[in-house]
Residue, then its C-alpha position, 0 to 999 in steps of 0.5 A: l440195606k447198608s444204604v438205609p440210615t436206620f440199618s447203617n451201623l449194623s454189622d454185615s452178619t445182621i444185615s445178611k439175617l435181615a435180607d432172609r426175613l424181607n418178603e416179597v409183597t406185590y401191588r396193583p397199580n394205583e394201589y395204595i402202599i402206605r396211606q397218611g395217617a395210618r398206623g403201619d409196621n412195615f418198611y419196604i424196598i422197591a424190588d419193581g416197578q415205580v411209586n408216587v409219593t403224596i402228602y394232604p395239605t397242613t391247615e394254619n393249625g397244623t392239621t392234615d386237610r384231608t378235604k383237598e387233593p393230596q400233593f404229589v412229592r416225588t417218585l420212587g424206583r427200584g432200590d428206593w425204600f421207605g417206611e424205615k421209621a416203622l422200626t424206630g417205633d414210629n409207626l405213624r405214616t406221614a405219607n401216601i404211598i401209590a403204586t403207578d407202574a402198569g405192570g404193578v410193583t414189587c416191593l421187600a417188607l420188613d416187619l416191626e417184629s423180626y426186625s425186633l427179633l434181632i435187634a434186642d434194643l433199639a436204641e443200640l442203633k443211634r449210639d455213635y462208636t467214634e473214637e470221638k464218642l468213646k473219649e467222650t463216654k461218661i465214667e461211672e463211679y469208681k470206689p473211693e480208693f481209686k476215685s483220684l488215682q491218676l494213670t502217673d500215679l502207676k509204676v510198671l513191674s512186669t509185663l503179663g502179656a501181649g497182643g495185637f490189642g495192646r499189652v496187659e503190665l503188672v502195676c503198683i500205685a506210687n512204690d507201694k509194692t504190696k498191692t498190685y494190678a493188671l493194666k491192661k493197655m489197648k490200642k484206640q486205633h486198633i479199636v476202631e480198625t476191627k470195630q472193636e469199640e462196642h465190646v470195649m465199652n460194653e466190657r467197662n460198663i458192665m464190669l462198673r456194675t459188678d463186684s464179686d469175689f468170681i469176677v474181675r474187678l475193675c478199679k478205674t479206667f484211663k485214656d491218652n492220645k493213643y490208648l485206653y486203660l483198664l485197671l484191673e484186679v490182677c489174677l496171678g495165678g493165670e488161665l484156667w486154661s494154661l493150666l489144664k493146658d500144661k496138665t494134659k501134655n505132661g499126661y495128667f488132668f484135673t481131679e474131680q474133686a479140683t474140677q467140682f471147685y472150678v466148676a463151682c466158682v464159675i457157678e457163683a459167677l454166673n449166678y451173680l450176674h443172672r441176678k443182676n439179670i446180665v448173660y455171659r456168652d463167652l465161657k471158655p478155659e481162656n476167660i477163667m482166671l486164678d488168683t494166688q489161692g486158687y479160686c476162678k474169676l471170670t473175665d473178658l466181659g466184652f460179650a455179656k449183656q445186660l436184658p430187661y427182665g424176662a427178654k431174649t437175645w437172638t443174634f449169634v457171637e463168633h469167636q474164632s471157630i466157637w458160636h455163642l448164642k448172643 
């Protein structure tokens, strides 16, 4: 399946799910599998046997001339495929496919409905998440106070955290220490090597569409030859997970009142996202930050997804040992 251009950008897990949805279909010798000009929504892989591809000649004005014999194009055999355009919305067949093997032909068929259940947005297949595209993607509008801000205008005050992706620095603009921000610095090479391009771009695009007191705000993005940067609202209270871990280590737990408060903050964040038809999909204490007043803010929107009204999404997001319905 990976060799089919339509599927080449899909993850191994998605390819595996597609394979599970293939149906075996058998055709008799000389039976038409596809007729030119007909409409169909199936993609086929030949499992056994051979087929001939033929095309009717065209007239001078470009229409199909069915008064003449179709012209032979080529023979396809085991492992070859045809009909992939039906999965991307082009369901008009452009050739005849005829079973020619004396013992019949066996195909593995995938229909558009099954494919669409796994691939929520067919346009995703056409995206190019190469490093160059990562650099060139157009940035949406920023707030006026950040539009002219340059990376060189930021001064690093301290390091808030570090990991395989890069670092998070506490920064201020020029020498004004009254307003501080978190600068998330991510290695481009690491993003590409771990195939996180989609998540990084998705996080940025979703965050630029949100403006809530219960979601960490994205102020601006920057890039240079080695790194991508996200300038974020800083949450100096740290992760809710760290607070919970420290309390339980010492034999304490959140009070019922504190728990209700934290849950209420998260509900406000989710309610805001849902009003924008955005599903979050990565809710855990590590992704809930605390500001200096103790209020919770959701962060890490890499797995979030904006859906058309009433639409569903069917694949899975894997995060360490936790599975989230995507």
